FIKOL-318673 format. One record per residue (C-alpha): residue in three letters; residue number from 1; x, y, z. Coordinates in Angstrom, 1 decimal, decimal comma, m for minus. Example, Ala and Ser with C-alpha at 12.3 -4.5 7.8 and 13.67 -1.06 7.14 Angstrom:
<pts>
> rest_nr_u_v_w
> ALA_1_12,3_m4,5_7,8
> SER_2_13,7_m1,1_7,1
</pts>
This chain:
<pts>
> rest_nr_u_v_w
> MET_1_0,1_0,1_0,0
> SER_2_1,1_3,6_m0,4
> ALA_3_2,2_5,8_2,3
> SER_4_m1,2_7,6_2,3
> PHE_5_m2,7_4,4_4,2
> GLU_6_m0,1_4,1_6,7
> THR_7_m2,1_6,0_9,4
> ASN_8_m3,8_2,7_10,6
> PRO_9_m2,0_m0,5_10,8
> LEU_10_m5,3_m2,4_10,3
> ILE_11_m5,3_m1,5_6,7
> GLU_12_m1,9_m2,8_6,3
> ARG_13_m2,7_m6,3_7,4
> LEU_14_m5,7_m6,5_5,0
> PRO_15_m5,1_m9,3_2,4
> GLU_16_m4,4_m8,1_m1,1
> HIS_17_m7,6_m9,2_m2,6
> LEU_18_m9,4_m6,6_m0,4
> LYS_19_m6,7_m3,9_m1,1
> GLN_20_m7,7_m3,9_m4,8
> PHE_21_m11,0_m2,3_m4,0
> ILE_22_m9,4_0,7_m2,1
> LYS_23_m9,0_3,9_m3,9
> PRO_24_m7,6_7,3_m3,0
> GLN_25_m9,9_9,8_m1,4
> GLU_26_m8,8_12,5_m3,6
> TYR_27_m10,1_15,2_m0,9
> ASP_28_m9,0_18,3_m3,2
> GLU_29_m12,0_17,0_m5,6
> TYR_30_m14,5_17,9_m3,1
> THR_31_m15,9_21,2_m4,5
> PRO_32_m17,5_24,0_m2,3
> ILE_33_m21,2_22,8_m3,1
> ASN_34_m20,1_19,3_m1,9
> GLN_35_m19,0_20,8_1,3
> ALA_36_m22,1_22,8_1,6
> VAL_37_m24,1_19,6_1,2
> TRP_38_m22,2_17,8_3,9
> ARG_39_m22,6_20,9_6,3
> TYR_40_m26,5_21,1_5,5
> VAL_41_m27,1_17,4_6,3
> MET_42_m24,8_17,2_9,3
> ARG_43_m26,3_20,4_11,0
> LYS_44_m29,9_19,1_10,1
> ASN_45_m28,8_15,6_11,5
> VAL_46_m27,2_16,8_14,7
> ASP_47_m30,1_18,9_15,4
> TYR_48_m32,9_16,4_14,8
> LEU_49_m30,8_13,2_15,7
> SER_50_m30,1_14,4_19,0
> LYS_51_m33,7_13,7_19,7
> VAL_52_m34,3_10,3_18,1
> ALA_53_m30,9_8,7_17,4
> HIS_54_m29,4_6,2_19,9
> GLU_55_m27,4_8,0_22,5
> SER_56_m24,2_6,4_21,0
> TYR_57_m24,6_8,5_17,8
> LEU_58_m23,7_12,0_19,1
> ASP_59_m20,9_10,5_21,4
> GLY_60_m19,7_8,8_18,4
> LEU_61_m19,4_11,8_16,2
> ARG_62_m17,0_13,1_18,7
> LYS_63_m15,1_10,0_19,2
> THR_64_m14,5_9,5_15,3
> GLY_65_m13,5_13,0_14,6
> LEU_66_m16,4_13,9_12,3
> GLU_67_m16,9_17,6_11,8
> ILE_68_m20,1_19,3_10,9
> GLU_69_m18,4_22,0_9,0
> ASN_70_m16,0_19,8_6,8
> ILE_71_m16,2_16,6_4,8
> PRO_72_m14,0_14,2_6,7
> ASN_73_m10,6_13,5_5,6
> MET_74_m10,2_9,7_6,1
> TYR_75_m6,7_9,9_6,9
> GLY_76_m7,5_12,1_9,7
> MET_77_m10,4_9,7_10,6
> ASN_78_m8,0_6,9_10,6
> ARG_79_m5,7_8,5_13,3
> ILE_80_m8,8_8,5_15,6
> LEU_81_m10,4_5,4_14,6
> LYS_82_m7,3_3,7_15,5
> GLU_83_m8,1_4,5_19,1
> ILE_84_m11,4_2,4_19,1
> GLY_85_m9,7_m0,4_17,1
> TRP_86_m11,1_0,4_13,5
> ALA_87_m10,0_1,8_10,4
> ALA_88_m11,6_3,4_7,2
> VAL_89_m10,8_3,1_3,4
> ALA_90_m12,4_4,8_0,4
> VAL_91_m13,9_2,6_m2,3
> ASP_92_m15,8_3,4_m5,5
> GLY_93_m19,6_2,9_m4,9
> PHE_94_m20,9_m0,6_m4,0
> ILE_95_m18,4_m3,4_m3,8
> PRO_96_m19,3_m7,2_m3,9
> PRO_97_m21,3_m8,1_m0,5
> ASN_98_m18,7_m10,8_0,6
> ALA_99_m15,8_m8,3_m0,1
> PHE_100_m17,8_m5,6_2,0
> MET_101_m18,4_m8,0_4,8
> GLU_102_m14,8_m9,3_4,9
> PHE_103_m13,6_m5,7_5,4
> GLN_104_m15,9_m5,5_8,4
> ALA_105_m14,3_m8,7_9,8
> TYR_106_m10,8_m7,0_9,7
> ASN_107_m12,4_m4,0_11,6
> VAL_108_m12,2_m1,8_8,6
> LEU_109_m15,0_0,4_7,7
> VAL_110_m15,7_0,7_3,9
> ILE_111_m16,5_4,3_2,8
> ALA_112_m17,9_5,3_m0,7
> SER_113_m16,0_8,7_m0,8
> ASP_114_m18,1_10,3_m3,6
> ILE_115_m20,9_12,6_m2,2
> ARG_116_m24,3_13,0_m3,3
> GLN_117_m25,4_15,9_m5,5
> LEU_118_m27,3_18,8_m4,2
> GLU_119_m30,4_17,6_m5,9
> HIS_120_m30,2_14,4_m3,9
> ILE_121_m29,5_15,9_m0,6
> GLU_122_m32,3_14,0_1,3
> TYR_123_m31,5_10,6_0,1
> THR_124_m29,4_8,6_m2,6
> PRO_125_m29,5_4,9_m3,3
> ALA_126_m25,7_5,2_m4,0
> PRO_127_m23,4_4,8_m1,2
> ASP_128_m21,6_8,1_m0,3
> ILE_129_m19,5_9,7_2,3
> ILE_130_m22,5_11,1_4,1
> HIS_131_m24,2_7,6_4,3
> GLU_132_m20,9_5,9_5,3
> GLY_133_m18,9_8,4_7,3
> ALA_134_m21,9_10,2_9,0
> GLY_135_m24,0_7,0_9,2
> HIS_136_m21,6_4,1_10,0
> ALA_137_m18,8_5,6_11,6
> PRO_138_m20,3_7,3_14,6
> ILE_139_m22,1_4,1_15,9
> ILE_140_m18,8_1,9_15,8
> ALA_141_m17,6_3,9_18,7
> ASN_142_m20,1_1,7_20,9
> PRO_143_m17,9_m1,3_21,9
> GLU_144_m21,0_m3,8_21,9
> TYR_145_m22,2_m2,6_18,4
> ALA_146_m18,6_m2,6_17,0
> GLU_147_m18,3_m6,2_18,0
> TYR_148_m21,5_m7,1_16,4
> LEU_149_m20,3_m5,3_13,2
> ARG_150_m16,9_m7,3_13,1
> ARG_151_m18,8_m10,7_13,9
> PHE_152_m21,3_m9,9_11,2
> GLY_153_m18,5_m9,5_8,7
> GLU_154_m16,7_m12,6_9,9
> ILE_155_m19,8_m14,8_9,4
> GLY_156_m21,4_m13,0_6,4
> SER_157_m18,1_m13,2_4,3
> LYS_158_m18,7_m17,0_4,5
> ALA_159_m22,3_m16,9_3,3
> ILE_160_m22,8_m18,9_0,1
> SER_161_m24,3_m16,9_m2,9
> SER_162_m26,4_m18,1_m5,6
> LYS_163_m25,5_m17,4_m9,4
> LYS_164_m28,2_m14,7_m9,4
> ASP_165_m26,9_m12,9_m6,2
> TYR_166_m23,9_m11,3_m8,3
> ASP_167_m26,3_m10,3_m11,1
> MET_168_m28,3_m8,6_m8,6
> TYR_169_m25,4_m6,8_m7,0
> GLU_170_m24,4_m5,4_m10,6
> ALA_171_m28,1_m4,4_m11,3
> ILE_172_m28,4_m2,5_m8,0
> ARG_173_m24,8_m1,0_m8,4
> LEU_174_m25,8_0,2_m12,1
> LEU_175_m29,1_1,6_m10,8
> SER_176_m27,6_3,6_m8,0
> ILE_177_m25,1_5,0_m10,3
> LEU_178_m27,7_6,1_m12,8
> LYS_179_m30,0_7,6_m10,1
> GLU_180_m27,3_9,7_m8,6
> ALA_181_m25,8_10,8_m11,9
> GLU_182_m27,0_14,1_m13,2
> ASP_183_m29,3_14,3_m16,2
> THR_184_m29,5_10,5_m16,6
> PRO_185_m32,4_9,9_m19,1
> GLN_186_m35,6_8,7_m17,5
> ALA_187_m35,7_5,8_m20,0
> ASP_188_m32,2_4,5_m18,7
> ILE_189_m33,2_4,8_m14,9
> ASP_190_m36,7_2,9_m15,8
> ALA_191_m34,9_0,2_m17,7
> ALA_192_m32,4_m0,3_m14,7
> GLU_193_m35,3_m0,3_m12,2
> LYS_194_m37,1_m2,9_m14,3
> ALA_195_m33,8_m5,1_m14,3
> VAL_196_m33,6_m4,9_m10,7
> GLU_197_m37,4_m5,8_m10,3
> ASP_198_m37,3_m8,7_m12,8
> LEU_199_m34,3_m10,1_m10,7
> GLN_200_m36,1_m9,5_m7,5
> ASN_201_m39,1_m11,4_m8,9
> ASP_202_m36,8_m14,4_m10,2
> MET_203_m34,5_m15,1_m7,5
> GLY_204_m35,9_m18,3_m6,3
> ALA_205_m35,2_m19,6_m3,0
> LEU_206_m33,0_m17,1_m1,1
> SER_207_m29,5_m17,9_m0,8
> GLU_208_m27,5_m17,7_2,4
> MET_209_m26,0_m14,4_1,3
> ALA_210_m29,2_m12,9_0,3
> ARG_211_m30,7_m13,8_3,6
> ILE_212_m27,8_m12,4_5,7
> ARG_213_m27,8_m9,4_3,6
> ASN_214_m31,5_m8,9_4,6
> LEU_215_m30,4_m9,1_8,2
> HIS_216_m27,6_m6,6_7,5
> TRP_217_m30,1_m4,3_5,9
> TRP_218_m32,7_m4,3_8,6
> THR_219_m29,9_m3,8_11,4
> VAL_220_m26,7_m2,0_10,3
> GLU_221_m28,5_0,0_7,6
> TYR_222_m32,1_0,6_8,8
> GLY_223_m32,1_m0,7_12,3
> LEU_224_m34,2_0,9_15,2
> ILE_225_m33,3_0,2_19,0
> GLY_226_m35,3_0,4_22,1
> THR_227_m39,1_m0,5_22,1
> VAL_228_m41,7_m0,7_19,4
> ASP_229_m43,5_2,3_21,1
> ASP_230_m40,5_4,3_21,7
> PRO_231_m37,6_3,4_19,2
> LYS_232_m34,3_5,1_18,6
> ILE_233_m32,4_5,1_15,5
> TYR_234_m29,0_3,5_14,9
> GLY_235_m29,0_2,3_11,3
> ALA_236_m26,7_4,2_8,9
> GLY_237_m29,4_4,3_6,3
> LEU_238_m31,6_6,3_8,8
> LEU_239_m28,8_8,3_10,4
> SER_240_m27,5_9,6_7,0
> SER_241_m31,0_10,4_5,5
> ILE_242_m32,5_13,6_6,7
> GLY_243_m35,7_12,4_4,7
> GLU_244_m36,1_8,9_6,1
> SER_245_m34,8_9,6_9,7
> ALA_246_m38,0_11,9_9,9
> TRP_247_m40,3_9,5_8,0
> CYS_248_m39,3_6,5_10,0
> MET_249_m40,6_7,9_13,2
> THR_250_m44,1_8,4_12,0
> ASP_251_m47,0_5,8_12,2
> SER_252_m46,7_5,3_8,4
> VAL_253_m43,8_2,9_9,1
> ARG_254_m44,7_m0,4_10,9
> LYS_255_m42,2_m1,2_13,8
> ILE_256_m41,6_m4,9_14,4
> PRO_257_m39,6_m6,6_17,1
> TYR_258_m36,3_m7,8_15,6
> SER_259_m35,9_m11,6_15,1
> LEU_260_m34,5_m14,1_12,8
> GLU_261_m37,7_m13,6_10,7
> ALA_262_m36,0_m10,5_9,3
> ALA_263_m33,7_m12,7_7,3
> ASP_264_m36,7_m13,6_5,0
> GLN_265_m37,8_m9,9_4,5
> SER_266_m36,5_m8,4_1,3
> PHE_267_m36,0_m4,7_0,7
> ASP_268_m36,0_m2,2_m2,1
> ILE_269_m33,2_0,4_m2,0
> THR_270_m35,1_2,7_m4,3
> LYS_271_m38,2_3,5_m2,0
> PRO_272_m38,6_4,3_1,7
> GLN_273_m39,0_1,3_4,0
> PRO_274_m42,6_0,4_4,8
> GLN_275_m41,4_m1,5_7,9
> LEU_276_m38,4_m1,4_10,3
> TYR_277_m37,3_m3,6_13,0
> VAL_278_m36,7_m2,6_16,5
> THR_279_m34,0_m4,4_18,7
> PRO_280_m34,1_m4,1_22,6
> ASP_281_m30,4_m3,6_22,7
> PHE_282_m27,3_m4,2_20,7
> ALA_283_m26,6_m7,6_22,4
> HIS_284_m29,8_m8,9_20,8
> LEU_285_m28,4_m8,4_17,6
> SER_286_m25,5_m10,6_18,3
> LEU_287_m27,9_m13,4_19,7
> VAL_288_m30,0_m13,3_16,3
> LEU_289_m26,8_m13,5_14,2
> GLU_290_m25,6_m16,5_16,1
> GLU_291_m29,0_m18,0_15,6
> PHE_292_m28,6_m17,4_11,7
> ALA_293_m25,2_m18,8_11,7
> ASN_294_m26,3_m21,9_13,1
> THR_295_m28,5_m22,4_10,0
> MET_296_m25,6_m21,8_7,5
> ALA_297_m23,6_m24,5_5,8
> LEU_298_m20,6_m22,9_7,5
> ARG_299_m21,9_m24,8_10,6
> THR_300_m24,0_m27,5_9,3
> GLY_301_m21,9_m28,7_6,3
> GLY_302_m23,3_m32,1_5,0
> LEU_303_m25,0_m32,7_1,8
> SER_304_m26,9_m29,5_1,6
> GLY_305_m23,8_m27,5_2,1
> ILE_306_m22,1_m29,1_m0,9
> ARG_307_m25,1_m28,6_m2,8
> LYS_308_m25,2_m24,9_m1,9
> LEU_309_m21,6_m24,7_m3,1
> ILE_310_m22,4_m26,4_m6,5
> ASP_311_m25,5_m24,1_m7,1
> SER_312_m23,2_m21,2_m6,4
> ALA_313_m20,7_m22,0_m9,2
> ALA_314_m18,2_m19,9_m7,3
> LEU_315_m15,1_m20,5_m5,4
> GLY_316_m15,9_m22,3_m2,0
> THR_317_m14,4_m24,7_0,6
> ILE_318_m15,6_m27,7_2,3
> GLU_319_m14,2_m28,8_5,7
> PHE_320_m13,8_m32,7_6,5
> SER_321_m14,2_m33,9_10,2
> THR_322_m10,6_m34,4_10,3
> GLY_323_m10,0_m30,7_9,6
> LEU_324_m8,9_m31,1_6,0
> GLN_325_m10,3_m28,3_3,7
> VAL_326_m10,9_m28,7_0,0
> SER_327_m11,2_m25,2_m1,9
> GLY_328_m12,3_m24,9_m5,6
> ILE_329_m15,4_m24,8_m7,6
> PHE_330_m17,5_m27,7_m6,6
> SER_331_m19,3_m29,5_m9,7
> ASN_332_m20,6_m32,8_m8,4
> VAL_333_m21,6_m34,7_m5,3
> ILE_334_m22,6_m38,4_m5,1
> GLU_335_m25,1_m39,2_m2,4
> HIS_336_m26,3_m42,3_m0,6
> GLU_337_m29,2_m42,4_2,1
> GLY_338_m29,1_m38,7_2,2
> LYS_339_m25,5_m38,4_2,8
> PRO_340_m22,6_m37,3_0,7
> VAL_341_m20,3_m40,2_m0,4
> TYR_342_m18,1_m38,4_m3,0
> VAL_343_m17,5_m34,8_m3,9
> GLN_344_m15,7_m33,5_m6,9
> THR_345_m14,3_m30,1_m7,9
> THR_346_m13,5_m28,7_m11,3
> GLY_347_m10,4_m26,7_m12,2
> GLN_348_m7,9_m25,4_m9,6
> THR_349_m8,2_m26,7_m6,2
> ALA_350_m6,1_m26,3_m3,1
> LEU_351_m6,1_m28,5_0,1
> SER_352_m5,6_m26,8_3,5
> TYR_353_m5,6_m27,5_7,3
> ARG_354_m6,8_m24,8_9,5
> GLU_355_m6,9_m22,1_6,9
> LYS_356_m3,2_m22,9_5,8
> GLU_357_m2,5_m24,6_2,4
> LEU_358_m0,8_m28,0_2,8
> VAL_359_2,6_m28,1_1,2
> GLY_360_2,6_m29,5_m2,2
> HIS_361_m1,3_m29,4_m2,5
> GLY_362_m1,9_m26,0_m4,2
> THR_363_m3,7_m25,1_m7,3
> GLU_364_m0,8_m25,7_m9,6
> TYR_365_m0,7_m29,4_m8,3
> HIS_366_m4,4_m29,7_m8,4
> ARG_367_m5,1_m27,6_m11,5
> GLU_368_m7,5_m30,4_m13,1
> GLY_369_m9,6_m30,4_m10,0
> PHE_370_m10,1_m32,9_m7,0
> GLY_371_m12,3_m35,9_m6,0
> SER_372_m12,5_m37,9_m2,8
> PRO_373_m14,9_m40,2_m1,1
> ILE_374_m16,6_m39,1_2,0
> GLY_375_m17,6_m41,3_5,0
> LYS_376_m16,8_m44,8_6,4
> LEU_377_m15,7_m48,1_4,8
> LYS_378_m18,6_m50,5_4,1
> GLY_379_m19,1_m53,0_7,0
> ILE_380_m16,5_m51,3_9,2
> ASN_381_m17,8_m49,1_12,3
> LEU_382_m14,4_m47,6_12,7
> ALA_383_m13,8_m44,6_10,5
> ILE_384_m10,3_m44,3_9,0
> GLU_385_m9,5_m41,1_10,8
> ASP_386_m10,3_m42,9_14,2
> MET_387_m8,1_m45,9_13,4
> SER_388_m4,9_m46,4_15,6
> PRO_389_m1,7_m47,4_13,7
> ARG_390_m2,4_m51,1_14,7
> ASP_391_m5,9_m50,8_13,2
> LEU_392_m4,6_m49,1_9,9
> ARG_393_m2,0_m51,9_9,7
> ALA_394_m4,7_m54,4_10,1
> TYR_395_m6,8_m53,0_7,1
> ASP_396_m3,6_m52,7_5,0
> ILE_397_m3,8_m49,0_5,0
> TYR_398_0,0_m48,8_5,1
> GLU_399_2,8_m47,3_3,0
> ALA_400_3,6_m49,6_m0,1
> GLU_401_0,6_m51,7_0,3
> SER_402_m1,9_m52,4_m2,5
> VAL_403_m5,3_m52,0_m1,1
> THR_404_m9,0_m51,9_m2,1
> LEU_405_m11,1_m49,7_0,1
> GLU_406_m14,9_m50,2_m0,2
> PHE_407_m16,6_m47,2_1,0
> GLU_408_m20,5_m46,9_1,9
> GLY_409_m22,4_m45,6_m1,2
> ASP_410_m20,7_m48,1_m3,6
> ILE_411_m17,3_m45,9_m3,9
> THR_412_m14,5_m48,1_m4,3
> VAL_413_m10,7_m46,8_m4,4
> THR_414_m8,0_m49,5_m5,5
> GLY_415_m4,4_m48,6_m5,6
> GLU_416_m0,9_m48,6_m4,0
> ILE_417_m0,6_m46,4_m1,0
> ILE_418_2,4_m44,0_m1,4
> THR_419_2,1_m42,0_1,9
> GLY_420_m0,3_m40,3_4,2
> SER_421_m0,5_m36,9_5,9
> ARG_422_m1,8_m36,6_9,5
> ASN_423_m3,2_m33,5_11,4
> LEU_424_m1,9_m32,2_14,8
> GLN_425_m4,0_m34,8_16,7
> GLY_426_m2,3_m37,6_14,8
> GLU_427_m5,5_m38,3_12,7
> ILE_428_m4,6_m39,3_9,1
> ILE_429_m6,3_m36,6_6,8
> LEU_430_m4,9_m37,5_3,4
> ILE_431_m3,8_m40,6_1,6
> SER_432_m1,9_m40,7_m1,7
> PHE_433_m2,1_m43,7_m4,1
> LYS_434_m0,4_m44,5_m7,4
> ASN_435_m1,9_m46,9_m10,1
> CYS_436_m5,3_m46,1_m8,6
> THR_437_m8,6_m46,6_m9,9
> VAL_438_m11,9_m45,0_m8,2
> THR_439_m15,2_m46,1_m9,2
> HIS_440_m18,9_m45,4_m8,3
> GLY_441_m20,7_m48,7_m9,4
> ASP_442_m19,9_m49,0_m13,0
> THR_443_m18,7_m45,4_m13,4
> VAL_444_m15,1_m44,6_m13,2
> LEU_445_m14,1_m41,5_m11,4
> PHE_446_m10,4_m41,8_m11,4
> ARG_447_m8,0_m43,7_m13,7
> PRO_448_m4,4_m44,8_m13,1
> GLU_449_m3,1_m42,8_m16,1
> TRP_450_m4,2_m39,8_m14,6
> GLY_451_m1,3_m39,7_m12,1
> ILE_452_m1,3_m39,6_m8,5
> TYR_453_m4,6_m39,9_m6,6
> ASP_454_m5,0_m38,0_m3,3
> MET_455_m7,7_m39,2_m1,2
> ALA_456_m9,2_m36,9_1,6
> VAL_457_m10,1_m38,6_4,7
> GLY_458_m13,1_m37,8_6,7
> LYS_459_m16,4_m39,4_7,9
> LYS_460_m18,4_m36,4_7,2
> VAL_461_m18,3_m32,8_5,9
> VAL_462_m18,7_m30,6_8,9
> SER_463_m18,5_m27,2_7,1
> ALA_464_m19,1_m25,5_3,7
> PHE_465_m18,5_m21,9_3,0
> SER_466_m17,8_m19,2_0,5
> GLY_467_m14,4_m18,5_m0,5
> PRO_468_m11,0_m20,3_0,0
> ALA_469_m9,6_m21,7_3,2
> ASP_470_m6,3_m20,0_2,4
> VAL_471_m6,8_m16,7_0,6
> ARG_472_m3,1_m17,1_m0,5
> SER_473_m4,0_m20,2_m2,4
> PHE_474_m5,9_m18,4_m5,4
> ASP_475_m5,4_m15,3_m7,3
> LEU_476_m8,3_m13,2_m6,2
> ILE_477_m7,0_m9,9_m7,6
> THR_478_m9,5_m10,0_m10,2
> HIS_479_m12,1_m7,1_m9,3
> VAL_480_m13,0_m5,3_m12,6
> PRO_481_m16,3_m3,3_m12,0
> SER_482_m18,5_m3,5_m14,9
> THR_483_m19,7_0,1_m14,1
> GLN_484_m18,0_3,1_m12,7
> THR_485_m19,5_6,0_m10,6
> ILE_486_m20,2_9,1_m12,9
> LYS_487_m18,8_12,4_m11,8
> ALA_488_m20,6_15,6_m11,9
> ARG_489_m20,1_17,5_m15,3
> LYS_490_m17,5_20,5_m15,0
> THR_491_m19,0_23,5_m16,8
> GLU_492_m18,4_27,2_m16,7
> GLU_493_m21,6_27,9_m15,2
> ARG_494_m21,1_25,3_m12,4
> ALA_495_m17,6_26,5_m11,8
> ALA_496_m18,9_30,2_m11,4
> LEU_497_m21,5_28,9_m9,0
> GLU_498_m18,8_26,8_m7,0
> LYS_499_m16,7_30,0_m6,8
> ARG_500_m19,5_31,9_m5,1
> TYR_501_m20,2_29,1_m2,6
> GLN_502_m16,3_29,2_m1,7
> ILE_503_m16,6_33,0_m1,2
> VAL_504_m19,6_32,6_1,3
> ARG_505_m17,6_29,7_3,0
> ASP_506_m14,5_31,8_3,3
> ILE_507_m16,7_34,7_4,6
> ARG_508_m18,2_32,4_7,5
> GLU_509_m14,7_31,3_8,3
> GLY_510_m13,2_34,6_8,5
> ARG_511_m10,8_34,6_5,4
> ASN_512_m12,9_36,9_3,2
> ASP_513_m14,6_40,2_3,7
> ALA_514_m16,5_40,4_0,5
> SER_515_m20,1_42,0_0,2
> LEU_516_m22,9_39,4_0,9
> GLU_517_m25,3_41,7_m0,6
> THR_518_m23,3_41,8_m3,8
> ILE_519_m23,0_37,9_m3,8
> PHE_520_m26,6_37,4_m3,2
> ASN_521_m27,7_39,8_m6,0
> ASP_522_m25,5_38,1_m8,3
> VAL_523_m26,7_34,6_m7,3
> SER_524_m30,5_35,5_m7,3
> GLU_525_m29,9_36,9_m10,7
> HIS_526_m27,8_34,2_m12,5
> TYR_527_m28,7_31,2_m10,5
> PRO_528_m32,3_31,7_m9,5
> ASN_529_m33,1_28,1_m8,8
> ASP_530_m30,2_27,5_m6,5
> TRP_531_m31,5_27,5_m2,9
> LEU_532_m28,5_26,4_m0,6
> LEU_533_m26,3_29,3_m1,1
> SER_534_m29,0_31,7_m0,3
> VAL_535_m29,8_29,8_2,7
> GLU_536_m26,1_29,9_3,8
> ILE_537_m26,2_33,9_3,0
> ALA_538_m29,3_33,9_5,2
> GLU_539_m27,4_32,4_8,1
> LEU_540_m24,5_34,9_8,1
> LEU_541_m26,9_37,9_7,7
> HIS_542_m29,0_36,7_10,7
> GLU_543_m25,7_36,5_12,8
> ARG_544_m25,0_40,0_11,9
> ARG_545_m28,6_41,1_12,6
> ASP_546_m28,3_42,7_9,0
> GLN_547_m31,6_44,1_7,8
> MET_548_m30,9_42,7_4,2
> LEU_549_m32,0_39,2_5,7
> HIS_550_m35,5_40,1_4,9
> THR_551_m34,7_40,4_1,2
> VAL_552_m33,1_37,2_1,1
> LEU_553_m35,9_35,5_3,1
> ASP_554_m38,5_37,1_0,7
> HIS_555_m36,5_35,5_m2,2
> LEU_556_m36,4_32,1_m0,6
> GLU_557_m40,2_32,2_m0,1
> ARG_558_m40,5_33,0_m3,8
> LEU_559_m38,3_30,2_m4,6
> LYS_560_m40,3_27,7_m2,4
> THR_561_m43,3_28,5_m4,4
> ARG_562_m41,4_28,2_m7,7
> ARG_563_m39,9_24,9_m6,6
> PRO_564_m42,2_23,0_m4,2
> GLU_565_m39,9_19,9_m4,3
> VAL_566_m37,2_21,9_m2,3
> ALA_567_m39,6_24,0_m0,1
> HIS_568_m39,1_21,8_2,9
> LEU_569_m35,4_21,8_2,5
> ILE_570_m35,5_25,6_2,5
> THR_571_m37,8_25,7_5,6
> ASN_572_m35,6_23,1_7,5
> GLY_573_m32,5_25,2_6,8
> LEU_574_m34,1_28,3_7,9
> ASP_575_m35,5_26,6_11,1
> LEU_576_m31,8_25,9_12,0
> ILE_577_m30,7_29,4_11,4
> LEU_578_m33,5_31,5_12,8
> GLU_579_m34,2_29,0_15,7
> LYS_580_m37,8_29,1_14,7
> GLU_581_m38,1_32,9_15,3
> ASN_582_m40,4_35,1_13,6
> VAL_583_m38,1_37,3_11,6
</pts>
């Protein structure tokens, strides 16, 4: 990593496949209008959320170094986050769900460093620095919640996706980009929304990843805490949306006690949420998370876990009862009486033990795939892994012996044993054969001319999860997003307006003594639809008790009539300034 990220050692220990998502924050690219948008949202949030947010929010703002006046510089944030055991990195919009959660597992907060346009100041479906920085960062200062977030990432990154999950991720990413970009043709937005809707209606049974993303949405993003009758806000999506933070407190939004049932409640990022879940406390979040984890293939393994990996058609891992881990793309499983008796991968495969690749069993050696029986030998109650050296000798499972091993489910392995590998407990976990034939009934699964046959040892599969056991086994530096976030266009007209925002900012900070009257007259004449700068001018005039304030307020009243869609934003901004006085 470049020196830019050395402010927090947590970032340095990230694996390379996560570092590929990190991008520079490019702080100098934030414009004066961007800064004004941040300031407006933060002033409104702090005023309103002090009444309705969980007590950790305001405390967290102080602890995480977030300022109301300035968009946070994440390198500065990292120096402060380090004190509470976290870090922050910038990324480009949505990243794949598994990667997002894996960052959390490393105590790293992912922040989309772009900021919403002024036109979308209340809400944007695209992740931005207001959502991530002002929403997520403050709450992680609460130790109980921070541990929930870390644990969620640890478990969520192992969730198995379906083939359609990635299509949904790409469709949502594209929709969020198009809706946030200025002047996107409505036809393009309609097409992107239809693509998301069509996928939502054709997802089939929800995958583990889809279900745990639902839990993430209804807690981390849109969670309420307390009681159904008196909830407080802690979800980042609510904390960062001045529209939804008020909407969610009304009776129009149904409040439901948080439970595992939330895993099956899907969501729509393009609309306000019709229902929200209320947890009594942060500890309850962890209880539900563990309850969900108990349903995952990560903990149940077995035939269903292998099938989930096959259906995903993506890199995953199974773990045998001996601790041996097989990582690859799983293509086939043979079952017998409801249990897996043989499993097969295709293409590059790696064998590991306790998340560390076995020497000589990487993807180069197993580049054509890997297959192995699972279970016990037919007619023998003692599994191979439980056999003592004397038992192994008695059954001819011994170096240089030719042996025929008949497994339950009609799987037969015949060959000459070369060697075996054992785990730390002394259990044999892998047996290598030469001149080996493996069959299932009349079907040949492995032939002698294919080379050495390595057979996993394990009476059952105890775990199945997404991704490799050892991240170093595979080249995971492959992220090429299909879409890029669209930056605001730079025009002469916009540049001139930005310059006026900067002058007002400098006046407020004592770096410029330009005439507010001159600036206001210029803005009202040349930029009659812009409302935020006039609100900022009104703020300064109010502080100075300047009689020109009435002129600016009259202008804003006319603007509210002409642009009713921003009338409430103007009113909210003035309420903060005038403290609801009659001026």
